[in-house]
ZADRENVEX-560162 format. One record per residue: residue in three letters; x, y, z of N, C-alpha, C, O in turn. Coordinates in steps of 0.2 Angstrom, whole numbers, padded with zeros to 4 digits, always signed. Each point is the difference from the previous one (the first is absolute). Layout:
BEGIN
AlaXYZXYZXYZXYZ ...
! end
This chain:
BEGIN
Met+0428+0246+0651+0001+0002-0007+0004+0006+0000+0005+0001-0004 Thr-0007+0004+0008+0003+0007+0000+0008-0001+0002+0004+0003-0003 Glu-0003-0007+0008+0007-0002+0002+0004-0003-0005+0006+0002-0001 Thr-0009-0006-0003+0003-0003-0006+0003+0005-0005+0005+0000-0002 Phe-0010+0005+0000+0002+0005-0005+0005+0005+0003+0004+0003-0003 Val-0004-0002+0010+0005+0005+0003+0006-0004+0000+0005+0004-0002 Thr-0004-0010+0003+0006-0004-0001+0003+0000-0007+0006+0002-0001 Phe-0011-0003-0004+0002+0001-0007+0003+0007-0002+0005+0000-0003 Ser-0008+0005+0006+0002+0007-0001+0007+0001+0003+0004+0003-0004 Leu-0003-0005+0010+0007+0001+0003+0005-0004-0004+0006+0003-0001 Val-0007-0009-0001+0005-0004-0003+0001+0003-0007+0006+0001-0002 Ala-0011+0001-0002+0001+0004-0006+0004+0006+0001+0005+0002-0004 Ile-0006+0002+0009+0003+0006+0001+0008-0001+0002+0004+0003-0003 Trp-0003-0008+0007+0007-0001+0002+0004-0003-0006+0006+0001-0001 Ser-0010-0005-0003+0003-0002-0006+0002+0005-0005+0005+0000-0003 Ala-0010+0005+0003+0001+0006-0005+0006+0004+0003+0004+0002-0004 Met-0003-0001+0010+0006+0003+0003+0006-0003-0002+0005+0003-0001 Ala-0005-0010+0002+0006-0003-0002+0002+0001-0008+0006+0001-0002 Met-0011-0001-0002+0001+0001-0007+0002+0007-0001+0005+0001-0005 Tyr-0008+0004+0008+0003+0007-0001+0007+0001+0002+0004+0004-0003 Ala-0002-0008+0009+0007+0000+0002+0005-0002-0006+0005+0003-0001 Leu-0007-0009-0002+0004-0002-0005+0000+0004-0006+0005+0002-0004 Ala-0011+0001+0002+0000+0005-0005+0004+0006+0001+0003+0003-0004 Phe-0003+0000+0010+0004+0005+0002+0007-0001-0001+0004+0004-0002 Ile-0002-0010+0004+0007-0002-0001+0002+0000-0008+0005+0002-0002 Ala-0010-0005-0002+0002+0000-0007+0000+0007-0003+0005+0001-0004 Phe-0009+0003+0006+0000+0007-0003+0006+0004+0003+0003+0004-0004 Thr-0001-0006+0010+0006+0003+0002+0006-0002-0004+0005+0004-0001 Phe-0004-0010+0000+0005-0003-0005+0000+0003-0007+0005+0002-0003 Asp-0011+0000+0001-0001+0003-0007+0003+0007+0001+0003+0002-0005 Leu-0004+0002+0010+0003+0006+0001+0007+0000+0000+0004+0004-0002 Ala-0001-0009+0006+0007-0001+0000+0003-0002-0007+0005+0003-0001 Arg-0009-0007-0003+0002-0001-0006+0001+0006-0005+0004+0001-0003 Arg-0009+0004+0004+0000+0006-0003+0006+0004+0001+0002+0004-0004 Ala+0000-0004+0011+0005+0004+0002+0007-0003-0002+0005+0004+0001 Thr-0005-0010-0003+0007-0003-0001+0001-0001-0008-0004-0003-0003 Pro+0009+0005+0000+0002-0001-0007+0000-0007-0002+0003-0004+0004 Thr-0006+0002-0009+0001-0007-0003+0007-0001-0002+0003+0005-0002 Pro-0001-0012+0001+0006-0001-0003+0001+0003-0007+0006+0002-0001 Val-0011-0002-0003+0001+0003-0006+0001+0008+0000+0005+0002-0003 Glu-0009+0001+0008+0002+0007+0000+0007+0002+0003+0003+0004-0002 Ala-0001-0009+0007+0006+0001+0003+0006-0001-0005+0005+0004-0001 Ser-0006-0009-0004+0005-0001-0005+0000+0005-0005+0005+0002-0002 Val-0011+0001+0000+0000+0006-0004+0003+0006+0003+0004+0003-0004 Ala-0005-0002+0010+0003+0006+0003+0008-0001+0000+0003+0005-0001 Asn-0001-0011+0003+0007-0001-0001+0003+0001-0007+0005+0002-0001 Ala-0009-0005-0004+0002+0001-0007+0001+0007-0001+0004+0002-0004 Arg-0009+0002+0006+0000+0008-0002+0006+0003+0003+0003+0004-0003 Val-0001-0006+0010+0006+0003+0003+0006-0002-0004+0004+0004-0001 Thr-0004-0011-0001+0006-0002-0004+0001+0004-0006+0005+0001-0003 Ser-0011-0001-0001+0000+0004-0006+0002+0007+0001+0004+0003-0005 Ala-0006+0000+0010+0002+0007+0001+0007+0001+0001+0004+0004-0002 Val-0001-0009+0006+0007+0000+0001+0004-0001-0006+0005+0003-0001 Gly-0007-0008-0003+0003-0001-0006+0000+0006-0005+0005+0001-0003 Ala-0011+0002+0003-0001+0006-0005+0005+0005+0002+0003+0004-0004 Thr-0002-0003+0011+0005+0005+0002+0007-0001-0002+0004+0004-0001 Ser-0003-0011+0002+0007-0002-0002+0001+0001-0007+0006+0002-0002 Arg-0011-0004-0003+0001+0001-0007+0001+0007-0002+0003+0002-0005 Gly-0007+0002+0009+0000+0008-0001+0006+0003+0003+0000+0007+0000 Thr+0005-0010+0002+0005+0003+0003+0004+0005-0005+0000-0002-0006 Ala+0002+0007+0009+0003+0005-0005+0006-0003-0004+0004-0004+0002 Val-0004+0006-0009+0005-0002-0004+0004+0007-0001-0002+0005-0002 Leu+0009-0006+0003+0004+0006+0000+0001+0002-0007+0002-0004-0005 Asp-0003+0010+0003+0001+0003-0006+0008+0002+0000+0002+0005+0004 Arg+0002-0008-0009+0007+0002+0000+0001+0007-0001+0005+0002+0002 Glu-0009+0001-0006+0002+0007-0002-0002+0005+0005+0002+0006+0000 Asp-0006-0007+0005-0003+0004+0005+0003-0002+0006+0004-0004+0001 Asp-0006+0008+0004+0002-0001+0007-0002-0007+0002-0005-0002-0001 Ala+0010-0001+0005-0002-0007+0002-0005-0001+0004-0003-0006+0001 Ser+0000+0011+0003-0005+0000+0004-0007+0000-0003-0005-0001+0003 Arg+0005+0003-0010-0007+0000-0003-0002-0007-0002+0004-0004-0002 Val-0010+0003+0004-0003-0006-0002-0005+0000-0005-0004+0005-0001 Ile+0004-0011-0003-0005+0000-0005-0004-0007+0001+0003-0005-0001 Pro-0009+0006+0004-0004-0006+0002-0002-0004-0007-0002+0003-0005 Ser+0002-0009+0006-0002-0005-0006-0007+0000+0000-0003+0000+0006 Asp+0000-0002-0011-0008+0000-0001-0002-0007+0003+0003-0005-0003 Pro-0007+0005+0008-0002-0006+0003-0005-0004-0005-0004+0004-0004 Ala+0004-0010+0005-0005-0004-0005-0007+0001+0002-0001+0001+0006 Pro-0004+0000-0010-0006+0002+0002-0003-0006+0004+0001-0006-0001 Ala-0005+0008+0006-0003-0005+0005-0006-0004-0004-0004+0004-0003 Thr+0004-0010+0004-0005-0004-0003-0005-0001+0005+0001-0003+0006 Pro-0008+0005-0007-0005-0001+0005-0001-0007+0002-0001-0004-0005 Ala+0000+0002+0011-0002-0007+0002-0007-0001-0002-0004+0005+0000 Ser+0003-0011-0003-0007-0002-0002-0002-0007+0003+0005-0004+0002 Gly-0011+0003-0003-0002-0007+0002-0001-0001+0007+0001+0005+0004 Pro-0004-0011-0002-0002-0001+0007+0006+0000+0005-0001+0000+0006 Thr+0007-0001-0009+0006-0001+0005+0004+0007+0000+0006+0000+0002 Ser-0009+0005-0005+0003+0007+0000+0002+0002+0007+0004+0004+0001 Gly-0008-0006+0004+0002+0002+0007-0003+0007+0001+0002+0003+0006 Lys-0006+0000-0010-0003+0006+0001-0005+0000+0007-0004-0004+0000 Ala+0005+0009+0004-0004+0000+0006-0007+0002-0002-0001+0004-0004 Pro-0004-0007+0008-0006+0002-0002-0002+0007+0001+0003+0003+0005 Thr-0008-0001-0009-0002+0007+0001-0004+0001+0006-0002-0005+0002 Ser+0001+0011+0000-0003+0002+0006-0007-0003+0000-0004+0001-0005 Gly+0002-0005+0010-0007-0003+0000-0001-0006-0004-0006-0002+0000 Lys+0011+0000-0004-0002-0005-0005+0005-0006+0001+0002-0004-0004 Ala+0000+0003+0011+0004-0006+0001-0004-0007-0001-0006+0000+0002 Pro+0009-0005-0005-0004-0006-0001-0002-0003+0006+0004+0000+0005 Thr-0010-0003-0004-0002-0004+0006+0005-0005+0001+0001-0005-0004 Ser+0001+0005+0010+0005-0006+0002-0004-0006+0003-0006+0000+0001 Arg+0010-0005+0000-0003-0006+0002-0002+0001+0007-0006-0003+0002 Trp+0009+0007+0002-0002+0001+0007-0006+0004+0000-0005-0001+0005 Ala+0004+0006-0009-0006+0004+0000-0006-0005-0002-0006+0001+0002 Arg+0007-0005-0007-0005-0005-0002-0002-0005+0006-0006-0001+0001 Ile+0011-0001+0002-0001-0004+0006-0004+0004+0005-0005-0003+0003 Gly+0007+0009-0002-0004+0004+0005-0007+0001-0001-0004+0000+0004 Met+0003+0001-0011-0007+0002-0002-0004-0007+0001-0006+0001+0002 Ser+0009-0006-0004-0004-0007+0000-0002-0001+0008-0006-0002+0001 Ile+0011+0003+0003-0002-0002+0007-0005+0005+0003-0004-0001+0004 Thr+0005+0008-0006-0005+0005+0002-0007-0002-0002-0005+0001+0004 Val+0004-0004-0010-0007-0002-0002-0002-0005+0004-0006+0000+0002 Leu+0010-0005-0001-0002-0006+0005-0002+0003+0007-0005-0002+0003 Ala+0010+0006-0001-0002+0003+0007-0006+0004+0000-0004+0000+0005 Trp+0002+0004-0010-0006+0004-0001-0006-0005+0000-0005+0002+0003 Ile+0006-0007-0006-0006-0005+0000-0001-0003+0007-0006+0000+0002 Leu+0011-0002+0001-0001-0002+0007-0002+0005+0005-0005-0001+0004 His+0007+0007-0005-0002+0006+0004-0007+0002-0001-0004+0001+0004 Ala+0002-0001-0011-0008+0001-0001-0004-0006+0002-0005+0002+0003 Gly+0008-0008-0003-0004-0006+0003-0001+0001+0007-0005-0001+0003 Gly+0010+0003+0001+0000+0001+0007-0005+0005+0002-0004+0000+0005 Thr+0004+0006-0009-0005+0005+0001-0007-0002-0001-0004+0002+0004 Ile+0003-0006-0009-0007-0002-0002-0002-0005+0006-0006+0000+0002 Phe+0010-0005+0000-0001-0004+0005-0002+0004+0007-0005-0003+0003 Arg+0008+0008-0002-0002+0004+0006-0007+0003-0001-0004+0000+0005 Gly+0003+0002-0011-0007+0003-0001-0005-0006+0001-0006+0002+0002 Val+0007-0008-0005-0005-0005+0001-0001-0002+0007-0005-0001+0002 Ala+0011+0001+0002-0001-0002+0007-0004+0005+0004-0004-0002+0004 Ala+0005+0009-0006-0004+0005+0003-0007+0001-0002-0004+0003+0003 Gly+0003-0006-0009-0007+0001-0003-0001+0007-0003-0006+0002+0000 Arg+0011+0002-0001+0000+0007-0003+0006+0001-0003+0005-0004-0001 Val-0004+0011-0002+0006+0002-0003+0006+0000+0005-0001+0002+0006 Pro+0007-0004-0008+0005+0000+0005+0004+0006+0001+0006+0000-0002 Trp-0009+0005+0004+0004+0007+0001-0004+0004+0005-0001+0006-0001 Ala-0001-0009+0007-0004+0003+0005+0005+0002+0006-0003+0003+0005 Asn+0009-0005-0005+0005+0002+0006+0007+0001-0003+0001-0001-0006 Met+0004+0003+0010+0006+0001-0003+0004-0006-0003+0003+0000-0005 Phe-0004-0006+0008+0003-0006-0003-0003-0001-0007+0003-0002-0004 Glu-0010+0002+0004-0003-0002-0006+0001+0006-0006+0001-0002-0006 Phe+0000+0008+0008+0001+0005-0005+0007-0001-0002+0002+0002-0006 Ala+0003-0004+0010+0007-0001-0002+0000-0005-0005+0004+0000-0005 Leu-0008-0006+0006+0000-0005-0005-0002+0003-0007+0003-0002-0005 Thr-0009+0005+0006-0003+0003-0007+0004+0005-0003+0001+0000-0006 Ala+0002+0005+0010+0004+0005-0003+0006-0002-0004+0002+0002-0005 Thr+0002-0007+0009+0006-0003-0003-0002-0004-0006+0004+0000-0005 Val-0009-0004+0005-0002-0004-0006-0001+0005-0006+0001-0002-0006 Ile-0004+0007+0007-0002+0005-0005+0006+0004-0002+0001+0001-0006 Ile+0004+0000+0010+0006+0004-0002+0004-0005-0005+0002+0002-0005 Val-0001-0008+0007+0003-0005-0004-0004-0001-0006+0003-0001-0006 Gly-0009+0000+0006-0004-0001-0006+0000+0006-0005+0001-0001-0006 Val+0000+0007+0009+0001+0006-0005+0007+0000-0003+0000+0001-0006 Phe+0005-0003+0010+0006-0001-0003+0000-0005-0006+0004+0001-0005 Leu-0007-0006+0006+0000-0005-0005-0004+0002-0006+0002-0001-0006 Leu-0007+0005+0007-0005+0002-0005+0004+0005-0004-0001+0001-0006 Val+0005+0004+0009+0003+0005-0003+0005-0003-0005+0002+0004-0005 Gln+0001-0010+0006+0005-0003-0004-0003+0000-0008+0004+0000-0004 Phe-0010-0001+0003-0003+0000-0006+0001+0007-0004-0001+0000-0006 Trp+0002+0005+0010+0000+0007-0003+0007+0002+0000+0003+0003-0005 Gln+0001-0003+0011+0007+0002+0001+0004-0006+0003-0003-0003+0005 Asp+0009+0003-0007+0004-0005+0003+0003+0003+0006+0005+0004+0000 Ile-0007-0006+0006+0002+0003+0006+0003-0006+0005-0001+0001+0006 Lys+0004-0006-0009+0002-0005+0004+0006+0002+0005+0001-0003+0005 Phe+0002+0009-0007+0005+0002+0005-0003+0002+0006+0004+0001+0005 Leu-0010+0000-0004-0004+0001+0006-0002-0006+0004-0003+0000+0005 Gly+0005-0006-0008-0002-0006+0003+0003-0001+0008-0004-0002+0004 Ala+0010+0004-0003+0002-0001+0007-0003+0005+0005-0002-0002+0005 Tyr+0000+0008-0008-0004+0005+0004-0007-0003+0002-0002+0000+0005 Val-0001-0002-0010-0007-0003+0001+0000-0006+0004-0004+0000+0005 Thr+0008-0005-0007-0001-0006+0004+0003+0001+0007-0003-0003+0005 Gly+0008+0007-0004+0002+0002+0007-0005+0003+0004-0001-0001+0006 Phe-0002+0006-0009-0006+0003+0003-0005-0005+0002-0003+0001+0006 Ala+0001-0005-0010-0006-0005+0001+0002-0004+0006-0003-0002+0004 Leu+0010-0001-0005+0002-0004+0005+0000+0003+0007-0002-0003+0005 Leu+0005+0009-0004+0000+0004+0006-0007+0001+0003-0001-0002+0006 Phe-0003+0004-0010-0007+0002+0003-0004-0007+0002-0004+0000+0005 Leu+0005-0005-0009-0004-0006+0001+0003-0003+0007-0003-0002+0004 Gly+0010+0003-0003+0003-0003+0006-0002+0004+0006-0002-0003+0005 Ile+0002+0010-0006-0003+0004+0006-0007-0001+0001-0002-0001+0006 Ala-0002+0000-0011-0007-0001+0001-0002-0007+0003-0004+0000+0005 Thr+0008-0005-0007-0002-0007+0003+0003+0000+0007-0004-0004+0004 Val+0009+0007-0003+0003-0001+0007-0003+0005+0005-0001-0002+0006 Asn+0000+0008-0008-0002+0005+0005-0007+0002-0001-0003+0002+0005 Phe+0000-0003-0010-0007+0003-0001-0006-0006-0001-0005+0002-0001 Tyr+0008-0008+0002-0005-0005-0001-0006+0000+0005+0002+0000+0006 Val-0008-0001-0008-0006-0001+0004-0004-0006-0003+0000-0001-0006 Asp-0004-0002+0011-0004-0005-0003-0006+0003-0003-0001+0006+0000 Val-0002-0010-0004-0007+0002-0003-0005+0001+0005-0002-0004+0004 Val-0001+0011-0005-0005+0002+0005-0005+0003-0004+0001+0002-0006 Pro-0007-0001+0008-0006+0003-0003+0002+0008-0001+0004+0003+0003 Leu-0007-0001-0009+0001+0008-0001-0004+0004+0005-0005-0002+0002 Pro+0009+0008+0000-0004+0005+0004-0006+0002-0005+0000+0000-0006 Pro-0005+0003+0010-0006+0003-0004+0002+0005-0006-0003-0001-0005 Ala+0008+0005+0007+0001+0005-0005+0003-0002-0007+0000+0003-0005 Leu+0003-0009+0006+0004-0003-0006-0005-0005-0004+0002-0003-0005 Gln-0008+0002+0008-0005-0005-0004-0003+0004-0005-0006+0002+0000 Ser+0010+0000-0005-0003+0004-0006+0004-0002-0006+0005-0003+0000 Trp-0009+0004-0006+0003-0001-0006+0006+0005-0002+0005-0002-0004 Trp-0005+0007+0008+0006+0005-0001+0006-0003+0002+0006+0002-0002 Leu-0006-0007+0007+0006-0003+0002+0004-0004-0006+0006+0001-0001 Ile-0010-0004-0003+0002-0003-0006+0003+0005-0005+0006-0001-0003 Ile-0009+0007+0002+0002+0005-0005+0005+0004+0002+0005+0001-0003 His-0006+0002+0009+0004+0005+0003+0008-0002+0001+0004+0003-0003 Val-0004-0009+0006+0007-0002+0002+0003-0003-0006+0006+0000+0000 Phe-0009-0004-0004+0003-0003-0006+0003+0006-0005+0005-0001-0002 Val-0009+0006+0001+0003+0005-0004+0006+0004+0003+0004+0002-0003 Ala-0005-0002+0010+0006+0003+0004+0006-0004-0001+0006+0002-0001 Ser-0007-0009+0001+0006-0004-0001+0003+0000-0007+0006+0000-0001 Leu-0011+0001-0004+0003+0001-0007+0004+0007-0001+0005+0000-0003 Gly-0008+0005+0007+0004+0006+0000+0007-0001+0003+0005+0003-0003 Thr-0005-0007+0008+0007-0001+0004+0004-0004-0005+0006+0002+0000 Gly-0008-0006-0004+0004-0004-0004+0004+0004-0005+0006-0001-0001 Phe-0010+0006-0002+0003+0004-0005+0005+0005+0003+0005+0002-0003 Phe-0007+0001+0009+0004+0004+0004+0007-0003+0001+0005+0003+0000 Ala-0005-0010+0002+0006-0003+0002+0004-0001-0006+0006+0001+0001 Leu-0008-0002-0007+0004-0001-0006+0003+0007-0002+0005+0000-0002 Gly-0010+0005+0003+0003+0007-0002+0006+0002+0005+0004+0003-0003 Ala-0005-0005+0009+0005+0002+0005+0007-0004-0002+0005+0003+0000 Gly-0006-0009-0002+0006-0004-0002+0003+0002-0006+0007+0001+0000 Leu-0010+0001-0005+0003+0003-0006+0003+0007+0002+0005+0002-0003 Ser-0008+0002+0008+0003+0006+0001+0006-0001+0004+0005+0004-0001 Ile-0004-0009+0005+0006-0001+0004+0006-0002-0005+0005+0003+0000 Val-0007-0007-0005+0005-0002-0006+0002+0007-0003+0006+0001-0002 Gln-0011+0003+0000+0001+0006-0003+0005+0005+0004+0004+0003-0004 Leu-0004-0003+0010+0004+0004+0004+0007-0003-0001+0005+0004+0000 Phe-0004-0011+0000+0007-0003-0001+0002+0002-0007+0006+0001-0001 Gln-0010-0001-0004+0002+0002-0007+0002+0007+0000+0006+0001-0003 Ala-0009+0003+0006+0001+0007+0000+0007+0002+0004+0004+0004-0003 Ser-0003-0007+0008+0006+0001+0004+0006-0004-0003+0006+0002+0001 Gly-0007-0007-0006+0005-0003-0003+0002+0003-0007+0004-0004-0003 Gln-0007+0009+0001+0001+0003-0006+0008+0002-0001+0002+0000-0006 Thr+0001+0003+0011+0007+0002+0000+0004-0006-0001+0006+0001-0002 Lys-0008-0007+0005+0005-0005+0000-0004-0007-0001-0003-0003+0004 Arg+0002+0002-0011-0004-0006-0002+0003-0006+0002+0006-0002+0000 Thr-0010-0003+0003+0002-0007+0002-0004-0004-0005-0005+0002-0003 Arg+0008-0008+0003-0003-0005-0005-0007-0002+0002-0005-0001-0004 Leu+0003+0001+0011-0007-0001+0002-0004+0005-0003-0006-0002-0002 Leu+0007+0008+0003-0004+0006-0002-0001+0000-0007-0005+0002-0003 Ser+0010-0004-0001+0000+0000-0007-0005-0005-0003-0002+0000-0006 Thr+0001-0006+0010-0005-0005-0002-0007+0002+0002-0005-0004-0002 Leu+0004+0009+0005-0007+0002+0002-0003+0006-0004+0004+0003-0003 Pro-0010-0002+0003-0003+0006-0004+0003+0006+0002+0002+0001+0006 Ser-0003+0004-0010+0003+0007+0002-0004+0003+0005-0006-0002+0001 Ala+0008+0007+0003-0004+0003+0005-0006+0003-0003-0005+0000+0004 Thr+0005+0003-0010-0006+0003-0003-0005-0006-0001-0006+0001+0001 Ser+0008-0006-0004-0005-0006-0001-0003-0002+0007-0006-0002+0000 Leu+0011+0001+0005-0003-0002+0006-0005+0005+0003-0005-0002+0003 Glu+0006+0008-0004-0004+0005+0003-0007+0000-0003-0005+0000+0003 Asn+0005-0001-0010-0006+0000-0004-0004-0006+0002-0006+0001+0001 Thr+0009-0007+0000-0004-0006+0002-0003+0001+0007-0005-0002+0001 Ala+0010+0004+0003-0003+0001+0007-0006+0005+0000-0005-0001+0004 Tyr+0006+0006-0008-0006+0005+0000-0006-0003-0002-0006+0001+0003 Arg+0006-0005-0009-0006-0003-0002-0003-0005+0005-0006+0000+0001 Leu+0010-0004+0003-0002-0004+0005-0003+0004+0006-0005-0002+0003 Val+0008+0007-0001-0003+0004+0005-0006+0003-0002-0005+0001+0004 Val+0004+0001-0010-0007+0003-0002-0005-0005+0001-0006+0002+0002 Ile+0007-0008-0004-0005-0005+0000-0001-0002+0008-0006+0000+0002 Gly+0011+0000+0002-0001-0001+0007-0004+0006+0003-0004-0001+0004 Phe+0005+0007-0007-0003+0006+0003-0008+0000-0002-0004+0002+0005 Val+0002-0005-0010-0007-0001-0002-0003-0004+0005-0005+0001+0002 Phe+0008-0007-0001-0003-0005+0005+0000+0003+0007-0005-0001+0004 Trp+0010+0005-0002+0000+0003+0007-0005+0006+0000-0003+0000+0006 Thr+0002+0003-0011-0006+0005+0000-0007-0003+0001-0004+0002+0004 Phe+0003-0008-0008-0006-0004+0002+0000-0002+0007-0006+0000+0003 Thr+0011-0002-0001+0001-0003+0007-0003+0006+0005-0003-0002+0005 Leu+0006+0008-0006-0002+0005+0005-0007+0002-0001-0004+0001+0005 Ile+0001-0001-0011-0007+0001-0001-0004-0005+0003-0005+0001+0003 Ala+0006-0007-0005-0004-0006+0003+0001-0001+0007-0005-0001+0003 Gly+0010+0003+0000+0001+0000+0008-0005+0005+0003-0003-0001+0005 Ala+0002+0007-0008-0004+0005+0002-0007-0002+0000-0004+0001+0004 Ile+0002-0004-0010-0007-0003-0001-0001-0005+0005-0006-0001+0004 Trp+0010-0004-0003+0000-0005+0005-0001+0002+0007-0004-0002+0004 Ala+0008+0008-0002+0000+0003+0007-0007+0003+0001-0003-0001+0006 Glu+0000+0004-0011-0007+0002+0001-0005-0005+0001-0004+0001+0004 Ser+0005-0007-0007-0005-0005+0001+0002-0004+0007-0005-0002+0003 Ala+0011+0002-0001+0001-0004+0006+0000+0005+0006-0003-0003+0006 Trp+0005+0009-0006+0000+0004+0006-0004+0007-0001+0000+0004+0005 Gly-0003-0003-0010-0004+0005-0001+0003+0007-0002-0003+0005+0001 Arg+0009-0005-0003+0004+0006-0002+0005-0002-0006+0003-0006+0001 Tyr-0002+0010-0005+0005-0001-0006+0007+0001+0002+0004-0004-0002 Trp-0003+0008+0007+0007+0002+0002+0000+0002+0007-0004+0004+0003 Gly+0009-0008+0001+0000+0002+0007+0007+0001+0003+0001+0000+0006 Trp+0004+0001-0011+0007+0002+0002+0003-0006+0004+0004+0001+0005 Asp-0006-0007-0006+0003-0006+0003+0007-0001-0002+0001+0002-0006 Thr+0003-0004+0010+0007-0001-0002+0001-0003-0007+0004+0002-0004 Lys-0007-0008+0003+0000-0003-0006-0002+0004-0006+0003+0000-0005 Glu-0009+0003+0006-0002+0005-0005+0005+0005-0002+0001+0002-0006 Val+0002+0001+0011+0005+0005-0001+0006-0002-0004+0002+0003-0005 Trp+0000-0009+0007+0006-0002-0004-0002-0003-0007+0005+0001-0004 Thr-0011-0003+0003-0002-0002-0007+0000+0006-0004+0002+0000-0006 Phe-0004+0006+0009+0000+0006-0004+0007+0003-0001+0001+0003-0005 Ile+0003-0004+0010+0007+0003+0000+0003-0004-0006+0004+0003-0004 Ile-0005-0010+0003+0003-0003-0005-0002+0002-0007+0003+0001-0005 Trp-0010+0001+0005-0003+0002-0006+0003+0007-0002+0002+0001-0006 Val-0001+0003+0011+0003+0007-0001+0007-0001-0003+0002+0004-0005 Ile+0002-0008+0008+0007-0001-0002+0001-0002-0008+0003+0003-0004 Phe-0007-0008+0002+0000-0002-0006-0004+0005-0005+0002+0000-0006 Ala-0007+0003+0008-0003+0005-0004+0006+0006-0001+0000+0003-0006 Gly+0004-0001+0011+0005+0004-0001+0005-0002-0005+0003+0004-0004 Tyr-0001-0011+0005+0005-0003-0005-0003+0001-0007+0004+0002-0004 Ile-0010-0004+0003-0002+0001-0007-0001+0007-0003+0002+0002-0005 His-0004+0002+0010-0001+0007-0002+0007+0004-0001+0000+0003-0005 Ala+0004-0004+0009+0007+0003+0000+0003-0003-0007+0004+0004-0003 Arg-0004-0010+0002+0003-0002-0006-0003+0002-0006+0004+0001-0005 Ala-0011+0000+0005-0003+0001-0006+0000+0008-0002+0000+0002-0006 Thr+0000+0002+0011-0001+0007-0001+0006+0004+0002+0002+0006-0002 Arg+0002-0008+0007+0006+0004+0003+0007-0003-0003+0005+0003+0002 Gly-0006-0008-0006+0006-0003-0003+0005-0003+0005+0006-0001-0001 Trp-0009-0002+0007+0004-0004+0004+0002-0006-0003-0004-0005+0000 Arg+0010+0004-0002+0002-0006-0003+0006-0002+0004+0003+0003+0004 Gly+0000-0009-0005+0006-0003+0003-0001-0002+0007-0005-0003+0002 Ser+0010+0005+0002+0000-0003+0007-0006+0003+0004-0002-0003+0005 Arg+0000+0009-0006-0005+0003+0004-0007-0004-0001-0003-0002+0005 Ser+0001+0000-0011-0006-0004-0001+0001-0007+0003-0004-0003+0003 Ala+0011+0000-0004+0001-0006+0003-0001-0001+0008-0003-0004+0002 Trp+0006+0009+0001-0001+0001+0007-0007+0000+0002-0002-0002+0005 Leu-0002+0006-0008-0008+0001+0001-0003-0007+0000-0004-0002+0004 Ala+0006-0002-0009-0003-0007-0001+0002-0004+0006-0004-0004+0002 Ile+0010+0004+0000+0002-0004+0005-0003+0002+0007-0002-0004+0004 Ile+0002+0011-0003-0003+0002+0006-0008-0002+0000-0002-0002+0006 Gly-0001+0002-0011-0007-0002-0001-0001-0007+0002-0005-0002+0004 Phe+0009-0002-0006+0000-0008+0002+0002-0001+0007-0003-0004+0003 Ala+0007+0008-0001+0002+0000+0007-0006+0002+0005-0001-0003+0005 Ala-0003+0008-0007-0006+0001+0003-0005-0005+0000-0003-0001+0005 Val+0003-0003-0010-0005-0006-0001+0002-0005+0006-0004-0003+0003 Ile+0011+0002-0003+0002-0005+0005-0001+0002+0007-0002-0004+0004 Phe+0003+0011-0003-0001+0003+0007-0007-0001+0002-0002-0002+0005 Asn-0003+0003-0010-0007+0000+0001-0002-0008+0002-0004-0001+0004 Phe+0007-0003-0007-0001-0007+0001+0002-0003+0007-0003-0004+0003 Thr+0009+0006-0002+0004-0002+0006-0001+0004+0006-0004-0002+0005 Ile+0007+0008-0004+0000+0004+0005-0007+0002+0002-0002+0000+0006 Val-0002+0003-0011-0007+0002+0002-0004-0006+0002-0004+0001+0005 Asn+0004-0006-0008-0004-0006+0003+0002-0002+0006-0004-0003+0004 Leu+0010+0003-0002+0003-0003+0006-0001+0005+0006-0001-0002+0006 Phe+0003+0008-0007+0001+0005+0006-0005+0005+0000+0000+0004+0005 Phe-0005-0003-0009-0005+0005+0000-0007-0003+0001-0002-0005-0003 Lys-0002+0008+0007-0007-0002+0002-0004+0003-0005+0001+0006-0003 Gly-0007-0009+0001-0005+0003-0004-0005-0005-0002+0000-0006+0002 Leu-0005+0009-0006-0005-0004-0003+0003-0006-0004-0004-0005-0002 His+0009+0006-0001+0003-0004-0005+0005-0005+0003+0004-0003-0003 Ala-0004+0002+0009+0004-0005+0004-0002-0007-0001-0003-0003+0004 Tyr+0004+0000-0010-0002-0007-0002+0006-0004-0001+0000-0005-0004 Ser+0006+0006+0008+0006-0004-0001-0002-0007+0002+0004-0005-0002 Gly-0008+0004+0007-0001-0006+0003+0004-0002+0006+0000-0005+0002 Leu+0005+0010-0001+0005-0002+0005-0002+0003+0007+0004-0001+0005 Met-0009+0005-0005-0002+0004+0007-0006-0004+0003-0003+0003+0005 
! end
């Protein structure tokens, strides 16, 4: 029966990866659509150019017979009539671009991929007879399903479909790496992990990671918006403003920081129960604290020192990069009491 559920899990995960790939393509097409003028917009732009040329011609100087022939008297141009109606060709205002067909397709496929992804993660837990996050492979399954789940959940609050390619691409990449390089068979838990804290501590850390990931994605887009202020492109004009992106990223990071703070405290309590001390300067403990310090500095600097714009965006990105470093490099190349990757 265990092997059956393991097979179900792998089939569901590989199917989810295929769906994420299709969703990534759809979201990429949506970004390309945002960057390309529509036929209506192109025709309106041409009409404006033609109108400007015509107005210049009509306003050509009229020679005054009584004065010098070089003096010009411009004629009064006809008042411009504002375009109205759905065919006016007006470019969408910042951050209010209508949802395209490709974005809707991408979201639909992402929901299907997430259902398969969640099903594969649950099947892995059923096969193991415990929560599915006891090693690197299982944590990758759980963390990515939470990141995509948070992305879908935030849609009810803010329209961030423009992050679809980032989120689905990230999930596809990490699922592929985890399945190919980190996969391990179902094995019994080590004694230190046989605790209720495994359920609470790691799950809350995964939630924090999900919010940090979205905050970093919004911060990346914010940097592009800020750098493109001197030369606006159509793609940037369809995205929220840099200020709006920064505010949304800040709120998501604050939520993630609350979860990460609980993770740090819960980890210390669990360490005392498992190893008889709250803190031992283990590599994993140190990096968890470093991540906490980075995001605490981000929140503090933005709230009290007025760190806005690119500086706050870079702090959010560096913080999430530290999370990725903690999951990959620290787990793979550093020895310690937290060496539960399952690969050694």
